[in-house]
N, C-alpha and C positions, 0 to 999 in steps of 0.2 A: 624467294624469287626463283622462277623455273628457268634453268639455263637453256633447256631445249627450245624455248620459244624466243630467245633473244636473237636479234640480228647477228649474223656471224659469217665469217668467211673462213676458208681453209687456213689462211695465214695466221689467225689469232687463236687457233685451237691446236693443242699438241697431244701426243700420245699419252703424256702424263695426265692430261685432263680426262682422257678416255679411261685410263687405268683407275683413276679415282671415281669417275662416274659409275662404272660398272663393278667396282669393288674388286677388281682382278688381283690387286695386291693383298687383299684380305682373305679371299677364299682360295686363291690359286695354289697355295702350298708349295711355292717355288717351281711348280711345273709349267705354269702359263704366264706369259708376258706379252708385250706388244713391241714389235720392231719399228724401225724408222719408216718403213713402207706403210705403216698403219695396219699391219697384219698380226693376228695372234701367232705367237710362236709357242711351241711345245718343247719342253726340256725334260724328256722322260727320266733322265738320270739326275735331274736337278743340277746340270752342269751346262754352262753357257755354250761351250764348244760342241755340244751334242744336240743343240736345239734345231727344230724343224719349223719352217714357215708353213703354217696350217693351210693357208689359202693356196699356196703353191702346191702343196701336197694334194689338196682336193682337185686341183686342175689336172695334175698328173694321173690321179686315179680315174678321173673322168675320161682322160685319153685312153685308159685301158678298158673303156666301156663299162665302168662302174658308176652308174648314174645315181644322182641324189634322189631321195634322202640316203644317207650313207652313215653307217656306224663304224667309227675308226677306233680300234682298240690298240693301245700302246702297251705291249707286253713288258717293256722295261719299267713302266710305272707300276705294273702289278708286282714285279720282282722287287722294286724299290719299297713299295708299301710293306711287303713281307719283311724286308731287311729292317726297316724302321721299327716294325712291331717287335721283332726279336732283339734288336739292339736296345730298345727301351727297357725290355724286361731284363736283359743281361746287365744293363747299367744299374737298374734298381736292385737286382740280386747282389751285385758287388757292393753297392752303396750300403745296403742294410745287412750285409753278411748273411744272406739267406742260405740255409743249408739244404737247398733243393734246386730244382731247375724249372724252366718254363718250356712247355711243349704245346704249340697251337694246332688247331684244326680249323678247316674252312667249311662252313655250312653250305652244302651243295645247293640247297634251295635258293641261295642268294644269286647264283648264276650257274645253271647246269650245262651250259654249252660245252661241248666236247673240248674244243681247243683252249678254253679258259681253264677248265679243271685240269687238263693235261699240263698246261703251262705251270699252274700252281704246284703240281706234283713234281715237275722237273726242277723248277728253281727253288722249291722248298725242301728238297731232299737233304741239303746240308744241315737243316735244323730238325730233321725227322718230322717234318710237317705232315699232318694227317687230314682226315675229312670227317665231317659230321653228316649223317644221313637221317632223314626224317620220314622215309617211305621205303617200300620194297624196291621200287625202281631206282631210287637214289642209292640204296644199299648195293645194288648190282653194279652201279657206276663205281662206287667206292671200293668194292671188293676187287674189281678188275684193275684199278689204278693204284691202290695203296700197296705197292710191292715191297716197301721198306719194312722189315720185320720190327723195327723200333717205332714206327709211326703208329699213331692211335687212330682207331675208327670208332667214333662215338655214335651209338645207335639210339636215336630218339624217336618219338612219334608212336603211333599205335602199332602193336606187334601181335601177330597171330602165331600159331604153332610152327608153321613152316619158316616164318621169319626167324624165330628163335633157334630152330634147328640149323638154319643156314649159318647163323653166327657161331654156333658150337663147332660145326664142321670147319668153318673158316679159321677158327682158332687152332684147330689141328693142322690146318694147311700152313700155319706159320704167321697168320695175321693176328692183329691185336684188337678185335672188336670188343667193345664194352657195351653190354646191353643195359640201358638205363631204364629202371623201373619207374614209369611215370603214372601208371594206373595200378590200383591195389590188386586187381585180378591178374595182372601179368606175372606175379610171383608164382602162381599155381602152374601157369604154362611153362615157366622156366624149370620148375621142379619136375614136371611131367617129361619135358623134352630131355632133361639131363638124365633121368632114370632110363628112358628108352634108348638113348645113345651111349650111356655109360661114360659121359663126359659133360663138363659144365662150361658155360661161357664165363667170361669176366663180367662181373655184375656191378652196376652203379645204381644209386638212388637219386631221384630228383625231389628236392624238398620244396614244399610250399612255404615261402617265407612270409612272416607277418609284417616285414619292413615295408614302409610306404614306397610308392613310386610316383612318377608324374609324367606329363607329356601324353602323346597320342597313344602310347602303349602302356599307360599307367596301370591298367586293370589286368595286365598279364601276370601279376604276382598277387599274393594275398590269398585269403580263404576261398575266394571264388575263381581262382585261376583255373584255366583249362587243364593244365597238366600239373603233376606233382603230388606228393604225399604229405598229408598232415603229420604232425608229431605222433599222434596215436597210431596212424597207419604205418609210419616208419618203424615204430617199436614192434607192431604185430608182424611186419615184414621181416625184421631181424630174427624174431623168434621162429618164424616159418623156415627161414634159411638155415637157422641153427639146427632145427629138428630134421631138416633134409640133408644135413652135412654139407651145406653149400655156403656157410658163413665165411669160410676161408677164401671164397671167390668174390666177396664183396670188397671192391677195390676203389670205388669212386663215389664222391658226393657231388651232385650237380644242382645248380640253381640258375634262375634266369630272371632278370629285372627289367626287361623291355628291349625293344629293337634299337632305340635311339635314346640312350641315357643322356639327358641334357644337363643334369645337375650332379656333380661329383659327390655331393653329400648323400645322395640316395645310394650310390654304390658303397660308400663307407658303412652305412647302416646295415646293408645287406651282407657285406663281408663279415661284419662282427657277428651277426646272427648265424650265418653259415659256418663260420669258424667254430662256434660253440657246438653246433650240431655235429660237425666233423669230429671234434674232440670226444663227444659222447658216443659216437659210433665206434670210435677206437676203444673206448672204455668197455663197450659191450662185447668186445672180442673180435671185431672185424679188422683185418689187417690194413684196409684202406690203402693210402699211398698216393691218391690223386684227388685233387679238388678242381672241379670245372666251374668257372665263374660265369659260364654261358656267353651269350652275345651281348650286344648293347653298346659296345664301344662306338661312340658317336662320331658324326662328320659335321664339321662347321660349314654348312652350305652357304650361309650369307656372310661369313667372316666377322660377325659381331662379337664372338667369344662371350656370348651370354646364354643363360639357361632358358632358351626358347626352343620351340619345336624345330626350327631350322638352324640351330646352332648348339654349341656346348660351352660350358664355362671352365673347361679343362683341356689340357693337351694330352697327347698320347703318352708323354713321359709322366704327367700327373697321374694318369690312369694306372700305369704300370707300378709307379711308386706306392700308390694306395693299396693295390692288390697285394704286393709283396710285403709291405710294412704291416698291414693289418693281420694277415695270416701268420706272419712270423711272430708277432706279439702274442697272438692267441696260443700258438703251439709252444712257445718258450714258457709262457706262464703255466701251462699244463704239463710241461716236460714230456712232450711227444715229438716224434720225428716230423719234420716239415715235409708236406706233400709236394709232388710234382704239380705245378700250376698249369691249368689248361684254360684257354679262352676260345670261344667260337666266334671270332671276329670276322664277319663277312662284309658288312657295309664299309667298315674302315679300310679293308684291303682292296675291295673291288670298285668302289665309287669313282675314284679319280682316273682310272685307266681307260675309260670309254667316253667318247665324244660323239653325240648325235649331230650330224651336219645336214641341214636342209635348206632349200632355196625357197624364195617367195615368188608367187605367181602374179602378184599385182596387189593393189590396194583399193580400198573404197575411196570414192572421190567426194570432195566438198566443192561446190561452186565457188570459184575465186573471182570471177568477173561480175561487175555490177550490171544488171540488165539495163539496156537502154530505155529511156523514157519515150513512150509512144505518143505522148501529148494528149491522150484521151484516157487517162487512168482514173480509177475510182478513188474516192476519198481515202479509203483504207490504204491503198498503195501509195498515195501521195503522202500520207502520214508516216509510213515506213521509210519512204525516200527522204523525207525531211529529217527524221530521226537519225538516219545514217549520215546525212550532211552535218548535223550538229556534232555527232561523235568525231567526225574527221577534223572539226575545228578545235577540238581539245588538244593542246600541245603535248607532244611526247617528251616529257621531261619530269624531273623529280618534284615539280610543284603541282602535280596533278591532284585535284580534289577527288578522292575516291567516291565520295557521295554522288558526284555528278555522273560517274561511270555507272553506279548502281541505278540512278534515276533513269539514265538512258536505256539501260538493259530492261528495266521494268516497263518502260514505254514500248520497247521493241516487242517484248513478249505479249503485251496487251494488244497491240495492233496485229500481231500474227494470229492471236486467238480470234480476234474480230474477223480476220480473213477466213479462218477455218469455219467459223459459225456461218458466215455469209455463203460460203461454198456449200455447206450442208443444206442450207435453205434454198439454194438455187439462184442466189443473187450475184454470185461471183463465178466467172468462167474458169475452167481448169488452167487456161493460160495465165490468168491473173493470179490464181493460187500459186502457180509456179514462180511468178515474179515475186510474190510475197515471201516465199520460202528462201529464194535467192537473196533478197534484201536482208532477211533475218540473218543468214549465214555471213553476209558481208559485214553487218553490224557486229556480230560476234567476233569476227576476226579483227576488226578495228579496235574493239574493246580489249581483246587479248593483248594486242601490241602495247596498249597503254597500261595494262595491269602490271607489266614488268617494272614499272617505275613506282609502284605503290609499295610502301613498307608494310602496310596492313591491307589485306584484300578483304573487302566486304563479304560476309557470309553468303549472300545471294549470288556472288560471282565465283565462288570457289569451284563450282562444277563447270565453268566455262571451258577450261582446257580439255576436260573430259569430253564435252560436247563436240569439240573441234578435233578430237583424236581420230586416227585412222585405223581401220582394220587391215592388217597385212595377211594375205591369204598364203598359208604355208603348205608346201608339198609334203605332207606327212599326215599320219593318223595319230592323234593324241592317245586313243584307246589302245593302239598297238605299241607305240614307241615311248610313251610317257604316261602310262596308266595311273601312276600315283598322283599326278597333278590333278587328275579328274576325280579319283576315288577318295583320296584323303587330303587333298589340298597341299601336297608336298611341294616345297619350293626348291627349284634348281636354278643355278646361275644360267642365264640366257642372254646372249649378246651377239652382235655382228662379229664375224671373224676377220673382216677387212674394212677399209675406209675409216679406220680409227684415228687417222690424222685429220679427219674432217669433223666438224661439229655436227652432231645429230640435231636436226631442226624440226623433227616430227615427234609426236607422241602417239603411240599405237599399241595394239595388242595383236595376237595371232589367232586366226581361225583356220582350222584344219580342213581336210578334204571330205570328211564325213558329212552326212546330212543331219547330224545330231547337233542341237544347239549347245550341248555341253562340250563339243569338240573345239576347245579354244584354250589358249594360254593367256590368261589375264591376271596373273598374280606373279609379281617379280620381287626379287630380293632388294632391300633398301636399307643397308646398314642396321640390321636388327629389326626393321619394320617391314611392312609389305606395301608395295605400290601396285596400283591397278594398270598403270601404263608404263611402257618402256620407251626410253629415248632412242629413236631410230632415224635413219637417213631416207631422204626421198629416193625412190627407185629410178634409176637411169634407164633410158630406152636402150634395148638390146644389150643390157648388162645384168648379169645375175647379182642378186643381193643375197648373200649367204649368211645364215645364222647358225650358231652352235649352242647346243644344250650340254652343259658340263655336269660332272659328278653323278652321272646316271648309270654307272656300271653295275650297281646293285639292284636287283629285283626288276628293273624296268624291262630288261631284255627277255625275261622269262614269264612275266605276268600279263603281257599284252594279249588282246583278243582280236578276233577277226571282224570287228564291227564294219559293216558295209563291205566286207570281204577285202579289206586292205591287209596284206600279208606282211611278212618280215621284210626288212630292208636289206640291201647289200651290206655286208660287213667285211672288214679286213683287219688283219693282225700285222702290226708294224714293229720292227726292231731297228733301232738306230745302229749305224756302223761307225767304225773308227775314222772314216774319211769324211765325217760330217754329213753322211748320206743316210739312207735307210734301206732296209730289206723288207720286202713284202712276203711275210712268212705263210700266211693263209688267206685265201679268199673264199668267203662263204656267200654264194649267190642268194639273193632274196627270193621270196615266193613269186612264182608266176601266177597269172590268172588261172591257168590250168590247175596249179597246185591248190589254190584256195577253193576252187570249185569242187575238186575231189575231196577236200577236207569236209565239205558239206554234203558229200555223197552224190554229187552231180557228175555225170560222165561227160567230159569235154567232147569225146568223139560222137556220142549220141546227140549232144547239143548241136554240133556242127552238121550232123546228118539231117536233123530236123529242119535246120535253116536251109540246107541244100534242097530238100524236098519242097519247102515253101517257095524257094526261088524258082524252081522248075515249074511249079503251078503258075507263078506270076508271069513267067516267060510264055507259057502256053496261052494265058489270058491276055497276052500282049500289054501287060502293065509294067514289065521290066525287060530291058534289053539284055541280051546274053552277055555283052561286055560289062554291063553294070552289075549283073549277077555274079560274074567272075570277080569283079572288084570287091563286092561285098564279102564273098567267101574268103578272098585273099586277106582282107582287113581282119576278119575274125580269126583266121588261122594264125596270122602274125600276132594278133593281140593275145591269144592264148599262150603264146610262148614268151610274152614280155611281162615286165614288172606290173604290179597292181597300181603303181604310182605314175604320175604324169612325167613324161620325158620331153 
């Protein structure tokens, strides 16, 4: 039975109902809840006395001329995620008596924004937290920010000669960059650079594991993986390093089993294989000392705790326990020193700290009034009207015969099709076709009310709720702010951030501002499943209806594009204060129309001048008043300075 379509009033719906409906208690990770006002609250430190009312916060940010859509980043959550990661590994190390330590790095590709990376370096210093770079530009960011001489800088991705030389010089500067050999030809460039500079970088090897993987990134390991060395390539690389007197600089083994590991068994298999490779490298004479288990620590987006693409069947502590226990067992059995354990956890650190908040601009409409009888209607219209009357006579109670509902709907669809055919042949006027469609909608709504009392819904009526659903027009660009929902069907928790003490009585999905039919949010979390429609509230006149997309702090903010020239949104960094308030640490203004035009190599000043010249010609031809020309130019000048979104 679909709760969203049941008759309801505010009095018989509670915030607990909303919590259960949207799964907030399953995916919120103790950061998000609902207060008695029906507003989402955010507890960045997972403490009730430091919670913030998200709706009130949005209003206060709007008062600062920070218009929606708005990206709100809670830096306390970022710090708390770091703390949880390190505490989990520390607990596992103590529990299993592991003779080594854990030292994490953040993959810059996950979120390259300056204030995000700087915040991670600041609050991660107590753990000697470092960075992972996958490109030259990311390497520059990492070199400038990793000032802690004990922090690691893992260098992945393609590397040319200058990249390698930069890492060698950075090592002499006091940094700890580890150049991970991911392609067989990189070893020659390392040898050449080392000979030319008379110094070597710290070196790592990335292994292609034969262990299976699963999920969306399942093909990122194995023989056909994009990066990594096969066992024969590893052996040849070791010999080349030995011959070049660089084997003593081989300090790390790295592997990667996917961006979102959903099944802990996959990690266990990979760890066992990698552990044996690490042991063999040690036997071949490399000092080693570091084992990098890569990324992949997953996020439970839907709260189902299952091995699905939107969830995981393990906790953060389970993950740390398996890494520590498996590598300890392998090293103990082979009587070698236990390595420093490294992970490149980006998604698990950054996902929770960012919330995308956007407003809705309106909804599609479905006719709700029955068109009046003109007294001179065609037979087709009279048949539709009679069918509607028969549906209304069916009582709304538990004794409904569902077969009667199915029969009535079949009749409705047949008469509607008759009306369409008659219109095509010219026997039905457009006004009559309009009446036919309105009567069809009225019949569908009456049937929908009665379906709520059916224990079993006939197969032919299962799509009725979908047909009656509404499109909510969202003030955002999916391609800019939530690209993974379009590109790879990623699921994120999406829900209203207010009115949660009211029962949502509509079913709907979201369409964005772009002119692309793919610009929509029409897949939502549903306790481990996927639903095409979300329970929403009717929009009230002159009142904003505000929606939040949660757990999007990883990748979404850096992978968006300029489809239809919608640019970045306003974003803010929030820190909670001891007086149950907050501090606005950083404000990053979103792109203006001028910014996105310049990104596409258009000159805003030249554009404006062209329009000015055109308006002067129109004035001379007496097609445009001087006052109207001035108004047009003013509108354009103002527009160039403003956001690409609607205000």
